[in-house]
N, C-alpha and C positions, 0 to 999 in steps of 0.2 A: 429472473431467474431463467435462462434457458429451457425451453421445453423437454428439448433431447439433444443428446451429446454423445457421439459417439468417439471412442478414442483405439486405434490399435484392433479393432473390432474382426473375428475372423469366425467362421462355421465351416467344419469340417465333418461330412459324411463318410459313413464305411456303405459301400456297395460291393457286399459279398468279401474278395480280396483285394480290392482297389478301394484307394483313399480320395475324396471327390473334395476339391478345396471350393466352396460355393463361394466364402467371402474371403478374401484377403488383407486383412490391414487396412480397413477403411475407417476414416474419420471424416466426422461431418457433423452439424449444429444444425437445427431448427429452432426457430423462435414461436413464441405462442403467437397466434392469430394469422399463420401465415398459410400462403396456397405454393406448394412445392410438389416438385414431379421428379421423382426415378425414372430416368430413360436410359435406353439401351438396348443392344440385341438380346433374340432369345437364348438364355446362358449364362447371362452376364451377371446376375445374381439380383434382380429385383425381387421376385417373391420371396427368396428367401431371405431379403432383408426387410420386408414387411412383416413375415411371420415373426422377426425376432423382434423389432417394434412393437408389432401388437400380442408380444408375450406369450405367442402361441409356439414359441423353440427358445431354447438359450445358446447363445454365443459357445464358441468353444474356447475361447481367449478374448483378452480385450475387455474394454467395459462399454454398456450401453446404459447409460443413465436417462429414464424417461421420469419427467415431473420431479426429479430429485432421487429416484428409488432406480439403484441398480439391478435390474430386470433377471440378472444373472443370481441372485440372492434369494427368488422367488421359487417355493415349490409350488407343486402343481394345484393344489386348493390357492395359496395366495396368488398366484398368478393368474388366476380365475375370477378373483375376487376384484384384483386391481384393473383388469382388464375390463368387466363390468361396470366399474364407477367410472373408468377413464377413458377409452376409446371405444368408437362405431367402427362398422366395417361398411363398405360398399363393394360390392361384386359385377362384374356384367354381367350375371344369368340373374340378378336380383336376387337371388335365395328368399322370396315369399314363400311361408309357408300357405299351399295350396287352397286348404280349406278353411283359412281364417280370413277374415274381411281385414281390408285398407285397416280399419281402424285395431282391430285386434291383432294383423301384423306390427303395428308401430306400438303397440302396448305390450308386447309378449315381453320384452326384455326387462320391462319394469315388474311384471310376475316373476320372470325367471331368477333374476338376479339382486333386485332390491326390492325391502320390504316397502313399498308405498302403500298407505290408504287407498282404497277404491276411489273419494271423491278427488284427491291428488293428481291418482292415474288418469283421470276422466279429464280434468284441467289440463296436464300436460301433453295428452293425446290431442285433444281436442285445439289444442294452443299451435302443436306441430303440423295437423291435419291443415290448419289455416295458412300456416307458412308458408307451407310447399302448394298450395292450391289445391288441396284434395279434400277440403271440408264437405262439399254436396257429393262426393263420391266415397265417404267412412265405411258405408254396408257392402260395398262391390268384393268380390274375391277378386283375386288375379287374373283367372281365366276370362273376366268381365273386365277388364284393364288393357289398354295400347301399354306398348314399351316403356314411353316417355312417364307415364303414368306410374307404372309399377316402380321405376326409379324414382321417381317423386317421394311413393311411398317408403323406397329403400333408405332414401335421404332423412327422409323424418323419423325412421328408425334407429337411424345411426346417432340422430340427437337426444333424442327422449331421454335418456338418464343422463342428461348434461354432460356429454362427454369432451374432454378438454382437446381431444383430435378424432379426426375421423381417418381411416386408411382403407382408400379404394383404388381396388384392384381392376384394370381396365373398365370402368365404369359406364364409358360412352362405348363400347365394341361393338354391342347389338343395338345400337339406335341409329336413325337415319340421320344427315346432316344437320337439318333444322332443330330437332330434337335432342340432338348434341350439345348443341349451343345453349338449347334452352336450360338444358341441366347444371351445364358448366356454369351458366348465369344464376341459376337456383342457389348452387353450392357456393358460389362467391359470395351473394346476397346471406347467407345463413353464416358464411366466416363474418361481414358486417354486423351481423345483427346478434349473433352468441359468440363472438370471439374465438371460434372453435380454427384450431388448424385442420388443414386439408392436406393429405400426405399422398399424392398418386404414384401408382407405377402404371403406367403406358407406352404406349407408340404413336400414340395419336396427336398429331399436329395441333388439332384444335385445344386440348388442353395444355400443350406444349408455350400454346404462345401467350395463354392466359397465366399460366405460371409464375410467380416470381422470384424464385431459386430452381434451378434446374439441376440436378446431379446427375453427371450422363456416368454410368459403370461401364466397364470394359473387364473381361476376365476378373472379375470379383473386387475390383478396387474401385474407388471413385476415380475417376482420370480427371475430371473435371468439374468444375460449379459454375455457374452463368446464373449472375442478380441481373434482372432485367425489369423495365417497366412493361408490365402486361398489357396490349392491347387490346381495350375493350371490346367485346363482343354485340 
């Protein structure tokens, strides 16, 4: 079964008296354990599309099936539950909780969304800390970490609840060139190890060069789809 299927997807916003069509009949399919990028100029609909895939917003029309579930049928509570169990998020500004340690930031989704026993939480968090190379930094707070370390923690946090897919909005925008490549390689390693699909909204050519499928958005449409063999960094 495909991980995600969109058919005739639209999203319209009302801005005062003006109707804004952010997505205009998008069609695409994303398979499990894939590395996918949505690219396009600002205003092309990338963030709107990611919000709908992440069950943060409902389509206006068309269908968007995520793991076989039509997200338009989910109310706010059901969407939050579905999101917590299946979807992780990575942001360009990391979005770590400043007063929490690396360990606590990664553990946070398990406490908030899932009723995991303390010992199981500890085992899962330590597993992810080790997987992203942050095991020795578990007690550091975000203000004691580099940008690359913060994003490693963010990757671990996105995966800690065994997410089937991770949505990453410009995850390398605030990283230097070398660190960005390290984070991209880390995410590919996590994809290979856990079978997680990574879906990016990006302008970064480094991510585009590593994506196996690129959907190019123009004015709310999927203007082109490019399947490519990624160049290894």
